[in-house]
C-alpha positions, 0 to 999 in steps of 0.5 A: 262062546269064543272070541267072535267078530262081526261078519259083514251082512250078517246079524249073528257072529257065530254058530252056537250049538243046537240045544237038541244035539250033544255034539257040536263043532263050530268052525265059524271063527276057526284059524285052522287052514281050510276051515272057515264058515261060508256066509253065503245063503244056501237054499234047501228044499222043504218037502212039507205036505201042508202049508197052513199052520194053526196055533192056539196061543191066547195072546196071538192075534191069529189062529192060522198062518202060512209061510213059504220059508223057514229061516230068514236072510234078514238076519235080525239078531233079536228074532224070536224065531231063531231057536225054531231052526234048531228043530230042523237040526241047525243052529239058531245063529248063522245057520238061521240066516244062511240056510233057508228052507224053501217050500216050493209047493206052497202055492199048490198046497195052499190052493188044495187046503182052501178048497177043502170043505173043512176050511173055515174062511178066516184071516191067514197071517203071512210072516207070523214067524219068519219074513215071507218077503225076505230077499230070496222072495224077490227071485222065487216069488212064492209069497206072491203066488200065495197071494194070487191064490188068496185074492182068487179065493178072496180069503182075508190076509194079514201080513207082517214084514220089514221089507219094502218088497211087499209093495211089489204086490200092491195089485193083489193087496188092493184087490183084497182090500176092496173086499176088506180082506187085507191088512199089512203091518210094517215092522220098524225097530229103529229110525237110525239107519246105522243101528238098523244095519247091524240089528237087521242087516238085510232088511229094508232100511227104516226110510224105505219101510216108511216109504212102503207104508206110504205106498200101501196107504196111497193104494187104499190098503189098510196099513199099520206099524209094529214097533217090534221089538222094543229093546229097553235101553237101546231103542225104547226112546224111539217109540214116539218118533217111530209112531209119529213118522209111521202115522205121517206116512199113512199108518192107521193102527199100531202095536209094540212088543218088548224084546224077548230072548228065548232059549239060544237067542239070549247068548246070541244077543249078548254076543251082538251087544259085546261087538256093537254096544259094549258100553250099553250092554249091562244096562240093556240086559238089566232092563230086559231082566227088569221086564222079564221077572229077573230073567232074559225071557218070560215064556208065559202067555199074557206077559211074554208080549208085554212084559211086567213090572214098573218099566213095562208099565212105562213102555205101555204108557209111552206107547198109548200116549204116542198113539193118542198124540199121533191119532193111531188106533183111533179106529182099527181096520176089520177084516171080513170073510163075507166075500170068500169064494171057492173058484169053480163053485156054483156060488162063484158065478154070482160073486 
């Protein structure tokens, strides 16, 4: 990569080539007159004809998910979903956080698919890849409209987000929670505000996420915390503090995922380290390699979400000890499909 510099309000500092494309021209750091990269967010129409995505990964805790958006304006530099943007012809860099594809028909598609006799009631994950509560959702409200439909059908939902905007929908989540059909995870990477501003520039600040946990818990909605990702050598030492603070705010369950750097994400993260943590760069990368079999990424099921080796074992023990000390995971919330109903069906008259 060429010499790069921080772009205010963005996580990536460049727009590296797409691994599927032979030709690439990057003007993000060009000094030529009239050639510059716009860091403004651009919304593009996604004309998808289906909304429920299925996976058969043995280490993912859900089989079906929905998301009205592709790409994410939060701009988290470590996001494992960045390389997915390359399938759309874009870069995993600045394109991922500035070119957001919007599924305008997401609510209508969701209703249609839940009405199908072939739909087997099961928990639907929201934000399994990119964050469905990213800034554009405040205006478009597509995620809220999807939640309205899930509440109408009483289909259980698991939400993963790092945006306090999720508290806007406490009314719908409370209704689902009455039927054991809602669980929200708030992702917290660091409690240090300044670090969060560079790691995840447009996500809610850490204290706002803790406030979101408290608001959800107060409303009777089961809420957990994800310490994700744990960045060895940079944020790993914060794990006990994050878990304790989250428990104090009302979280009842927790999880963690060590940093993984698939495909073009690795050079983007290295670039971020060069700009924001040059003195720690080699220590951090070496720690990542230590838990990833000598590489910066391990794609294998079973180890990709936990890592392997001595240092990965240290992280696991640190997490387990902190959970025991704070009382997290003493009992895990369980979701139920028993209240599921299809609006207009005969049985709904008695539901």
